[in-house]
C-alpha positions, 0 to 999 in steps of 0.5 A: 105424492103426499096421502094427506094433500089428496083427501080433500079430493079423495073425499070429493071423487068418493061423494062425487061418485055416490050422486051426492055432491050435484051437479051444474045440471041438478041446481038453479036454474040461471038467473037471467037478471046476473046473466044479463048484467054481466053481459052489458059489463061485457059489452061496456067494458069492451067498448073502452077498452076500445076508446082508450085504445084509440085514444092510445094512436092504434087505430084499427086498419080500416080508418082511411075514413076517418082521416079524410074530413 
C-alpha cells in the first residue's frame, strides 16, 4: 500500500494515542433541543412513509376493520 495514503490515518492515530484527540464523551453535552427536533423529524417522516404506502395500496395484514365500513 502507498505510504503517502496512510499518512493522515497514522497522524490521527498518533494524536489519539497521545490523548490529543477528544473522545465523544469529552466533548460538549447533548443539545436536547436538536435531539428533540431530530426525533420529531423521524416520527413525521415515518408517518409520511406509512401514509404513502397505504395510498399506494399496501395495507397491513390486520386491516379487516377498514373493509367492514
